[in-house]
C-alpha positions in Angstrom: 22.7 50.6 -3.9 24.8 47.4 -3.4 24.9 44.3 -5.7 22.8 42.2 -3.3 20.0 44.8 -3.3 20.0 45.0 -7.1 19.8 41.3 -7.4 16.9 41.1 -4.9 15.1 43.9 -6.7 15.4 42.1 -10.0 14.0 38.9 -8.7 11.1 40.4 -6.6 8.7 40.9 -9.5 9.1 37.3 -10.5 8.4 36.1 -6.9 5.3 38.2 -6.7 4.1 36.9 -10.1 4.4 33.3 -8.8 7.3 32.5 -11.1 10.2 30.5 -9.6 13.6 31.0 -11.3 16.2 28.4 -10.8 19.1 26.5 -12.5 18.8 22.7 -12.7 20.0 19.7 -14.7 17.4 18.2 -17.0 17.2 14.9 -18.8 15.0 14.0 -21.7 13.5 10.5 -21.5 10.5 8.8 -23.0 7.1 8.4 -21.4 5.9 5.0 -22.7 2.3 4.3 -23.6 2.5 1.2 -21.4 0.6 1.6 -18.1 2.2 0.6 -14.9 -0.3 -1.5 -12.9 -1.3 1.4 -10.6 -4.6 3.2 -11.1 -6.4 5.3 -8.5 -9.3 7.6 -8.5 -9.4 11.2 -7.3 -12.5 13.4 -7.1 -12.2 14.8 -10.6 -9.9 12.4 -12.4 -8.3 9.0 -12.6 -4.5 9.0 -12.1 -2.4 6.2 -13.6 1.4 5.4 -13.6 3.2 5.3 -17.0 6.6 3.8 -17.5 9.6 6.1 -18.1 12.1 4.7 -20.6 15.7 5.4 -21.5 15.9 3.8 -25.0 14.2 0.5 -24.3 15.3 0.3 -20.6 12.5 0.9 -18.1 14.0 3.3 -15.6 11.0 4.8 -13.7 7.4 5.8 -13.5 5.3 9.0 -13.8 1.8 9.7 -12.5 -0.4 11.3 -15.1 -4.1 11.7 -15.7 -5.6 8.7 -17.5 -6.4 11.0 -20.5 -2.7 10.9 -21.4 -2.2 8.9 -24.6 0.7 7.6 -26.6 4.4 7.8 -25.9 6.3 11.1 -25.9 9.6 12.7 -25.1 9.6 14.4 -21.8 12.1 16.7 -19.9 12.6 15.8 -16.3 14.3 17.6 -13.4 15.1 15.9 -10.1 13.7 17.3 -6.9 15.1 15.0 -4.3 16.5 11.5 -3.6 14.7 8.8 -1.6 15.0 5.2 -0.7 11.2 4.7 -0.8 9.1 4.2 -3.9 5.8 6.0 -4.2 3.7 3.8 -1.9 1.0 3.0 -4.3 3.5 2.1 -7.1 5.3 -0.5 -5.0 4.0 -3.8 -6.3 6.3 -6.8 -6.8 6.0 -8.3 -10.3 7.6 -11.7 -10.8 8.9 -10.9 -14.3 10.9 -7.7 -13.6 10.7 -7.0 -9.9 9.4 -3.8 -8.4 6.8 -2.0 -10.5 8.8 1.1 -10.8 11.8 0.1 -12.9 13.4 -3.0 -14.4 15.3 -4.8 -11.6 16.9 -7.2 -14.0 19.0 -4.2 -15.3 19.1 -1.7 -12.4 20.0 -2.2 -8.7 17.2 -3.4 -6.5 15.8 -1.3 -3.7 17.0 -2.2 -0.2 15.0 0.3 1.8 18.2 2.0 3.0 20.1 3.3 0.0 18.6 6.3 -1.8 18.2 4.8 -5.3 15.3 6.8 -6.5 15.1 10.4 -7.8 11.8 12.2 -7.2 11.3 14.0 -10.5 9.0 16.5 -12.2 8.1 16.4 -15.9 8.6 20.0 -17.0 7.0 21.4 -20.2 8.1 24.8 -21.4 5.7 27.2 -23.2 6.5 30.8 -24.1 9.6 30.8 -21.8 7.7 29.5 -18.7 8.0 25.9 -17.5 5.0 24.0 -16.1 4.9 20.8 -14.2 3.1 18.1 -16.1 3.5 15.3 -13.7 5.6 13.8 -10.9 7.3 10.4 -10.7 10.5 8.6 -9.8 13.6 7.6 -11.9 16.2 5.2 -10.7 19.3 7.1 -9.6 21.7 4.9 -11.8 19.7 5.9 -14.9 19.7 9.6 -13.9 23.4 9.6 -13.2 24.3 8.0 -16.6 21.8 10.0 -18.7 22.9 13.0 -20.8 22.0 15.9 -18.6 21.8 19.6 -19.7 22.1 22.4 -17.2 19.6 25.2 -17.9 17.6 28.0 -16.3 13.9 27.3 -15.6 11.1 29.8 -14.9 8.5 27.6 -13.2 5.0 29.0 -13.2 
């Protein structure tokens, strides 16, 4: 049996179980208790956008069920880069700019440059990671944050 077959055989039970194994860089930031201005209704819940903070700097937003309360530390992984904000989060606010990060500190979106990381909030329990929510973080904040490379087992 060759090395490739051994590797495939070792991963197959995880794939069949619905567990996705991968390595990624993660960043721990704070989900603020401050709501962003976006609220929308789904059949079974109300989804709201909360601010993501790095220290006191507003660097992004995350969509969560409205039952989420209080600020908390959260581990994020990036999924992709984009130049477009989540459509229903894109509201211009006179005091800070776009309603997804503080444009007085971070570069403004120009519609061409990919300045946003699409992210997942990952929570680990008993060695398995679960997605708590999705959002966007400004690429400058992601690039300067303290990242840790680790193995995830996403269930």
